[in-house]
C-alpha positions as CSV (number, residue, x, y, z in Angstrom):
1,V,88.2,-94.1,-137.3
2,K,88.0,-92.6,-140.7
3,L,85.0,-92.0,-143.0
4,L,86.0,-91.7,-147.1
5,L,83.3,-90.7,-148.9
6,F,84.5,-90.5,-152.5
7,T,81.6,-87.7,-155.1
8,D,81.2,-85.8,-157.6
9,G,79.6,-83.4,-155.8
10,H,76.3,-83.5,-157.7
11,A,73.8,-84.3,-154.5
12,N,70.6,-83.9,-156.3
13,I,67.7,-85.6,-154.0
14,A,67.0,-84.8,-150.4
15,L,66.3,-86.6,-147.5
16,Q,63.4,-85.9,-147.2
17,T,60.2,-87.1,-148.6
18,R,58.9,-84.2,-149.9
19,Q,60.5,-83.1,-152.8
20,S,60.2,-79.6,-154.2
21,T,60.6,-79.5,-157.6
22,D,62.9,-76.5,-157.4
23,R,66.2,-76.6,-157.8
24,E,67.1,-74.0,-155.7
25,I,64.6,-75.1,-152.7
26,R,66.1,-78.8,-153.3
27,E,69.5,-77.4,-153.3
28,Q,69.1,-75.1,-149.6
29,V,67.5,-78.8,-148.3
30,I,70.4,-80.9,-149.5
31,A,73.4,-78.2,-148.0
32,G,70.9,-78.3,-144.3
33,E,70.9,-82.0,-144.1
34,L,75.0,-82.4,-145.2
35,C,75.9,-79.3,-142.2
36,H,73.5,-81.5,-140.2
37,L,75.4,-85.0,-141.3
38,G,78.6,-82.8,-140.6
39,E,77.8,-82.4,-136.8
40,E,77.0,-85.4,-135.8
41,L,80.0,-87.1,-137.5
42,E,82.4,-84.7,-135.9
43,R,79.7,-85.0,-132.9
44,S,80.7,-89.2,-132.8
45,N,84.2,-88.5,-133.7
46,L,84.4,-89.4,-137.1
47,R,87.0,-88.0,-139.1
48,T,85.9,-87.7,-143.0
49,I,87.3,-87.3,-145.9
50,V,85.9,-86.2,-149.0
51,I,87.4,-87.5,-152.1
52,E,86.3,-85.7,-155.4
53,T,86.3,-88.4,-158.2
54,Q,85.9,-85.6,-160.9
55,N,89.0,-84.1,-163.0
56,R,90.3,-81.5,-162.2
57,F,89.3,-79.3,-165.3
58,T,85.5,-80.0,-165.5
59,S,85.1,-80.3,-161.6
60,D,82.5,-77.5,-160.7
61,G,83.5,-77.1,-157.1
62,G,80.4,-79.3,-156.0
63,S,82.9,-81.8,-154.0
64,Q,84.9,-79.3,-152.1
65,R,81.2,-77.5,-151.0
66,V,79.8,-81.2,-149.7
67,A,83.0,-81.3,-147.6
68,E,82.5,-77.6,-146.4
69,L,79.2,-78.3,-145.3
70,L,80.0,-81.9,-143.4
71,R,83.8,-80.4,-142.3
72,A,85.2,-82.3,-143.9
73,E,89.1,-82.7,-145.2
74,F,88.8,-82.2,-149.1
75,I,91.0,-84.1,-151.4
76,R,90.6,-84.2,-155.1
77,A,92.0,-87.0,-156.3
78,G,92.8,-85.9,-160.4
């Protein structure tokens, strides 16, 4: 079974209900949530593929970072 995730890599809202206004803290929380999700997907034997939706010339690497945190395959779509 495969999960395809199309993203620009700009995760900006954490699942936790307490939202910090500090961007760095928010990014750390999101990274932790993605790591946890990646572990659960791996345990479920679900192959995850992250597909970047941003143009390669404007990409800031966010989608690739999401793929790394999720332990997923990364594909650049453009």
